[in-house]
C-alpha positions in Angstrom: 112.0 73.3 93.8 111.3 75.2 97.1 107.6 76.3 98.0 106.3 79.8 99.2 107.1 78.7 102.8 110.6 77.6 102.0 109.7 74.0 101.9 109.4 71.4 99.0 106.3 71.8 96.7 106.0 68.5 97.0 104.2 69.2 100.6 101.6 71.4 99.0 100.9 69.8 95.8 104.1 69.9 93.8 103.2 73.0 91.9 105.8 75.8 90.4 105.8 78.4 93.0 107.8 81.6 94.2 109.5 82.5 97.5 106.9 85.3 98.0 106.2 85.0 101.4 109.6 84.4 103.0 111.0 87.2 100.9 108.4 89.8 101.8 107.9 88.8 105.3 111.7 89.1 105.6 111.5 92.5 104.5 109.3 93.6 107.6 112.4 92.5 109.6 114.8 94.7 108.0 116.2 98.1 109.3 114.7 101.3 109.3 114.9 103.0 106.2 116.1 106.2 104.5 113.5 108.8 106.0 110.9 110.2 103.4 107.8 112.0 103.8 105.0 109.5 104.3 101.7 108.9 105.2 99.8 107.0 107.9 100.0 103.4 106.1 104.0 104.1 105.8 104.2 105.0 109.3 102.5 102.1 110.7 104.5 99.5 108.6 107.8 101.8 109.8 106.6 101.2 113.5 106.3 97.6 113.2 109.8 97.3 111.3 111.4 99.1 114.0 109.8 97.2 116.8 111.1 93.8 115.0 114.5 95.1 114.8 114.4 95.7 118.5 113.4 92.5 119.1 116.0 90.7 117.0 118.8 93.0 118.6 117.8 92.3 122.3 120.2 90.4 123.7 118.2 89.1 126.3 116.4 87.1 123.8 119.4 85.7 121.8 119.2 82.7 124.1 115.5 82.2 124.3 114.2 81.2 120.9 110.3 80.5 122.2 110.0 83.8 123.8 112.0 85.7 120.6 109.6 83.7 118.6 106.3 85.1 120.3 107.5 88.4 120.6 108.0 88.5 116.7 104.8 86.6 116.2 102.8 89.3 118.3 104.4 92.0 116.1 103.4 90.1 112.9 100.0 89.8 114.1 99.6 93.6 114.3 101.0 94.1 110.9 98.9 91.4 108.8 95.3 90.9 108.5 95.3 86.9 108.6 91.5 86.2 108.5 91.3 88.5 105.2 94.4 87.2 103.9 93.5 83.6 104.2 89.9 84.7 102.7 91.5 85.9 99.5 94.4 82.8 99.3 91.4 80.5 99.6 89.3 82.5 96.9 86.2 80.8 95.3 86.5 77.9 98.0 86.1 80.2 100.8 82.2 80.8 100.8 81.5 77.0 100.9 83.2 76.7 104.2 81.5 76.3 107.5 82.1 78.7 110.0 84.2 76.2 112.0 86.1 75.3 108.7 86.8 79.0 108.0 88.4 79.5 111.6 90.5 76.4 111.1 92.1 77.5 107.9 92.7 81.0 109.1 94.8 79.5 112.2 96.3 76.9 109.7 97.3 79.8 106.9 98.4 82.0 110.0 100.8 79.4 111.0 102.3 78.8 107.6 102.9 82.4 107.1 104.4 82.9 111.0 106.6 79.5 110.2 108.1 81.5 107.1 108.5 84.6 108.8 110.2 83.1 111.8 112.3 80.9 109.7 113.6 84.0 108.1 114.4 86.4 110.7 117.7 84.6 111.8 119.0 85.9 108.1 118.5 89.5 109.1 122.2 91.1 108.3 121.0 94.8 108.6 119.7 95.0 105.1 117.9 98.5 104.6 114.5 99.4 103.2 113.6 102.5 101.3 110.2 103.6 101.8 109.0 105.2 98.4 105.6 106.5 99.9 102.1 105.4 99.9 99.0 106.1 97.8 95.5 106.1 99.5 92.1 105.3 97.8 89.4 105.4 100.2 90.0 102.6 102.7 92.6 100.8 100.5 96.2 101.9 100.1 99.8 100.7 98.8 102.9 101.2 100.3 105.9 101.1 98.1 109.3 99.7 99.3 112.7 98.6 98.1 115.0 96.4 100.0 118.6 97.4 99.6 121.0 94.5 99.6 124.5 94.5 100.8 125.5 94.2 97.2 123.6 97.1 96.4 120.9 95.7 94.4 117.3 96.7 95.2 114.1 94.2 95.5 110.7 96.2 95.0 108.4 95.2 97.5 104.8 96.7 97.9 102.4 96.3 100.4 98.6 96.3 99.9 96.7 97.6 103.1 93.2 98.2 104.1 91.8 100.2 106.9 90.2 98.1 109.3 89.0 99.0 113.0 91.1 102.3 112.8 94.5 100.6 111.8 96.0 100.1 108.3 96.6 96.1 107.9 98.3 94.3 105.2 96.4 91.9 103.2 98.9 91.2 100.4 102.6 91.7 99.4 103.7 92.0 95.8 107.5 91.3 95.5 109.1 91.7 92.1 105.7 91.9 90.7 104.7 88.3 92.3 101.6 88.6 94.8 101.5 86.5 97.8 97.7 86.0 97.6 97.7 85.2 94.0 100.6 82.7 94.5 98.8 80.9 97.4 95.4 81.0 95.7 97.0 79.3 92.6 98.3 76.6 94.9 95.3 76.0 96.9 92.7 76.0 94.3 94.5 73.2 92.2 94.9 71.1 95.5 91.1 71.6 96.2 90.2 70.9 92.5 92.5 68.1 91.7 92.1 66.5 95.5 89.7 67.8 97.8 89.5 71.0 100.4 90.1 68.1 103.1 93.2 67.2 101.6 94.4 70.7 101.6 93.6 71.0 105.2 95.7 68.0 105.8 98.8 69.4 104.0 98.7 72.2 105.7 98.4 70.4 109.1 101.2 68.4 108.3 103.4 71.5 107.6 102.2 72.4 111.0 103.7 69.5 112.8 106.7 69.9 111.2 109.9 71.5 112.9 110.3 75.2 111.9 113.8 75.4 109.9 116.0 78.0 111.9 119.8 78.4 111.9 119.3 79.0 115.6 119.9 82.2 117.6 122.7 84.8 116.9 123.1 88.2 117.0 121.9 90.2 113.8 124.1 92.6 112.4 123.0 96.2 113.5 121.6 98.5 111.0 123.6 101.5 110.1 
């Protein structure tokens, strides 16, 4: 079985996992959706989606995977609140960590998400995203979307955001009812409980040293 980052679950403890990360991050690379009336959270996600599509369709970057990777990573960093997502994913094991351990975990966790993201962008084939609007409750919001596949089926993807420093940032993604944060928290918690926190760090570092899986540069299908 495959893990949430598209690798074998043995690398993260051999637990049952889902493809939440790769699918939800891929959703952010898809084409602009059918226009709907939306609030600010939806507008910010839509803007970042458009930026990613421009990078994917830039012919000058097709033969420059390193630059392409960096450009997409920069956009991803503007979408996701990596520190808060990392904190939520580590759950009860976050507070006992030292400031140095927290910074290291945030970096390793961001790299894990990044590898899943970059490993999927080449699969972009002009799929569409339908935005279903957003609901805002104070500094929290949910943006509902649906990925429309080439076969016409729809995959629900909900983004959970919070307002931070004047921007709406994603801290969790729920695809077909499965939460990215809850999925990782289950994996991480089991590793820490059955082995140790240090073992979890070593597994994440091992993933970091592996080459990212990618089919290589190719021109994505243009969205219609």
